[in-house]
LOSEFI-673101 format. One record per residue (C-alpha): residue in one letter; x, y, z. Coordinates in steps of 0.05 Angstrom, whole numbers, padded with zeros to 5 digits, always signed. Each point is the difference from the previous one (the first is absolute). Last residue first. Layout:
N
AXYZ...
***
This chain:
301
X-00540+00467+00225X-00023+00038-00062X-00031+00057+00039X-00028+00054-00046X-00023-00049-00053X-00041-00039+00052X-00020-00071-00019X-00007-00040+00065X+00062-00043+00009X+00004-00077-00005X+00066-00034+00017X+00020-00060-00043X+00056-00050+00015X+00020-00041-00061X+00038-00066-00004X+00047-00038-00046X-00001+00043-00063X+00051-00031-00048X-00042+00012-00063X-00068+00033+00010X-00060-00043+00017X+00009+00017+00074X-00012+00072-00018X-00071-00012-00025X-00018-00044+00060X+00026+00055+00047X-00043+00052-00034X-00062-00044+00005X+00013-00011+00074X+00009+00074+00012X-00066+00014-00036X-00036-00053+00042X+00028+00030+00064X-00026+00068-00020X-00069-00029-00013X+00001-00034+00068X+00022+00063+00035X-00058+00037-00032X+00015+00050-00056X-00014+00073+00013X+00073+00020-00005X+00003-00024-00072X+00067-00034-00008X+00074+00019+00008X+00055-00051-00005X+00061-00013+00044X+00046-00058-00021X+00057-00040+00029X+00022-00050-00054X+00047-00058+00012X+00042-00021-00060X+00034-00066-00018X+00069-00028-00018X+00037+00029+00060X-00049+00041+00041X-00009+00063-00043X-00048+00052+00029X-00056+00028-00042X-00022+00064+00035X-00065+00031-00025X-00030+00061+00033X-00062+00044-00007X-00027-00037-00061X-00064+00032-00026X-00075-00007-00004X-00001-00076+00003X-00072-00025-00009X+00011-00017-00074X+00057-00049+00011X+00045+00013-00061X+00036+00051+00044X+00035-00055+00038X+00022-00038-00063X+00025+00065-00032X+00041+00014+00062X+00033-00069-00003X+00016+00010-00073X+00034+00066+00014X+00040-00028+00059X+00068-00002-00035X-00004+00073-00023X-00015+00021+00071X+00062-00033+00029X-00005-00068+00033X+00014+00000+00075X+00065-00022+00032X-00010-00027+00071X+00075-00001+00015X+00013-00069-00031X-00002+00024-00072X+00053+00053+00012X+00043-00050+00037X-00004-00046-00060X+00021+00055-00049X+00059+00021+00043X+00023-00072+00007X-00002-00011-00075X+00042+00061-00017X+00050-00009+00056X+00010-00075-00013X+00011+00012-00074X+00053+00053+00014X+00035-00044+00050X+00001-00060-00048X+00027+00042-00058X+00054+00030+00045X+00021-00070+00024X+00003-00027-00071X+00046+00058-00020X+00046-00016+00057X+00003-00074-00020X+00013+00021-00072X+00060+00039+00024X+00021-00062+00039X+00001-00041-00066X+00027+00055-00046X+00063+00002+00043X+00033-00049-00048X-00006+00053-00054X+00055+00040+00036X+00051-00057-00009X-00005-00009-00075X+00035-00067-00009X-00044-00021-00058X-00027-00062+00035X-00010+00035+00067X-00028+00064-00030X-00049-00040-00043X-00024-00038+00061X-00005+00065+00040X-00039+00036-00055X-00048-00058-00007X-00010-00004+00076X-00015+00074+00004X-00048+00000-00059X-00035-00063+00024X-00004+00027+00071X-00035+00063-00026X-00048-00043-00040X-00011-00043+00062X-00015+00062+00042X-00050+00024-00051X-00034-00069-00002X+00000-00002+00076X-00035+00067+00001X-00052-00030-00047X-00010-00058+00049X-00010+00049+00058X-00047+00038-00047X-00044-00062-00001X+00000-00002+00076X-00024+00073-00001X-00056-00020-00047X-00018-00062+00040X-00004+00039+00066X-00039+00058-00029X-00053-00048-00026X-00052+00026-00049X-00016-00071-00023X+00011+00014-00074X+00056+00048+00014X+00035-00050+00046X-00011-00056-00052X+00034+00041-00055X+00056+00020+00047X+00009-00071+00026X+00006-00033-00069X+00043+00055-00031X+00048+00001+00060X+00006-00076+00002X+00019-00002-00074X+00051+00055+00011X+00029-00038+00058X+00008-00065-00039X+00034+00032-00060X+00046+00044+00041X+00019-00056+00048X+00019-00047-00057X+00045+00055-00030X+00033+00011+00068X+00016-00074+00008X+00030-00003-00070X+00045+00061+00014X+00027-00032+00064X+00027-00057-00042X+00052+00049-00027X+00042-00005+00063X+00008+00063+00043X+00061+00046-00004X+00044+00001+00062X+00005+00058+00047X+00050+00019+00054X-00037+00037+00056X-00021+00073+00011X-00047+00004-00060X-00039-00060+00026X-00023+00040+00061X-00046+00041-00046X-00034-00063-00026X-00015-00027+00070X-00027+00068+00024X-00044+00009-00063X-00030-00070+00007X-00015+00012+00073X-00033+00068-00014X-00044-00029-00055X-00019-00060+00044X-00024+00048+00054X-00042+00040-00049X-00030-00063-00031X-00020-00025+00069X-00033+00067+00015X-00038-00003-00067X-00025-00071+00014X-00025+00021+00069X-00037+00059-00032X-00033-00048-00050X-00023-00045+00057X-00031+00061+00033X-00035+00016-00065X-00028-00071-00004X-00022+00002+00073X-00040+00062-00017X-00057-00043-00025X-00016-00027+00070X-00074+00018+00004X-00033+00066+00016X-00031-00027+00064X+00069-00020+00026X-00007-00011+00075X-00070-00030-00004X+00016-00040-00063X+00005+00013-00074X+00017-00062-00043X+00071-00027-00006X+00026+00007-00071X+00051+00053+00019X+00036-00046+00050X+00012-00054-00053X+00023+00054-00049X+00048+00030+00051X+00030-00069+00016X+00012-00012-00075X+00028+00070-00010X+00048-00009+00059X+00021-00068-00027X+00013+00033-00069X+00042+00053+00033X+00040-00051+00040X+00015-00037-00064X+00014+00066-00035X+00055+00012+00051X+00033-00064-00025X-00003+00027-00071X+00037+00062+00022X+00051-00044+00036X+00010-00038-00065X+00012+00066-00037X+00053+00018+00051X+00032-00068-00011X-00002+00013-00075X+00032+00068+00007X+00053-00027+00047X+00020-00052-00051X+00052-00054+00019X-00027-00050-00051X-00012-00055+00052X-00028+00049+00052X-00045+00034-00052X-00021-00067-00030X-00025-00024+00067X-00031+00068+00017X-00033+00007-00068X-00030-00070+00000X-00022+00000+00073X-00032+00069-00008X-00033-00020-00066X-00032-00063+00028X-00024+00034+00064X-00026+00059-00041X-00042-00044-00045X-00030-00038+00058X-00020+00063+00038X-00024+00037-00061X-00043-00059-00022X-00029-00001+00070X-00019+00073-00005X-00034-00012-00067X-00040-00057+00031X-00020+00045+00058X-00025+00053-00049X-00040-00050-00042X-00034-00030+00062X-00011+00069+00029X-00039+00022-00061X-00038-00066-00005X-00024+00010+00071X-00024+00070-00017X-00036-00024-00062X-00034-00055+00040X-00025+00053+00049
***
């Protein structure tokens, strides 16, 4: 129990770091973007602002996921993390389209090259966002949290978008100083590239989170250790069915095992209890539901 509380404490702290960091970066990039007349930097600031909403969604999802099972949710609330991840992906998708629209419209208006100070703001963003990605990704893997991992990739997508913005802003600044008119369009071109990167990232992460939410079960190769644990109980003749369903950071197991048909109900119950205790010792297993079948090779159900 203490381990579970510690898990959520670490995850919530990481989400709060994301919220504070994104607020600071969004304000910095938007302010400098307006002052420096950089569409790419303003687009990057909007991306960081969307990350604020994403980190809030992750924080709320984590708080919901740590609630214990109740009458309406006997399997717990673990999927709240995956739902939060889907919300983040949708926000990213909307932001990507908005950035693309704004950048595309820039081609139909007179353009001025951005000021060089925009480059410094982008470099700061790249360093901070990469650090946040590494921290959250490592912690997300350690805690087996979909929400933290997808939030980490939000930061990584911001790194990519900032690199694209850096290239575009740099080209536009050089174009303005050297009098090369077509280079000045590097800024809105970078904005378009940022939008495509954001949309692609949102699609990939959203698809994975939806897959995990729809009662995804572990594949046979991923349940090998679980099967070994069940069969280590001497009274178990065979496993008729084993479904390990992912619920966010933990697994719920639905299991059918076959035992000697001449056992008493009490003996069968004792075997089921022993099997459950074995499985509960495995990593990330939150609960186990065991059904006892009489051993009959001709009728495995």
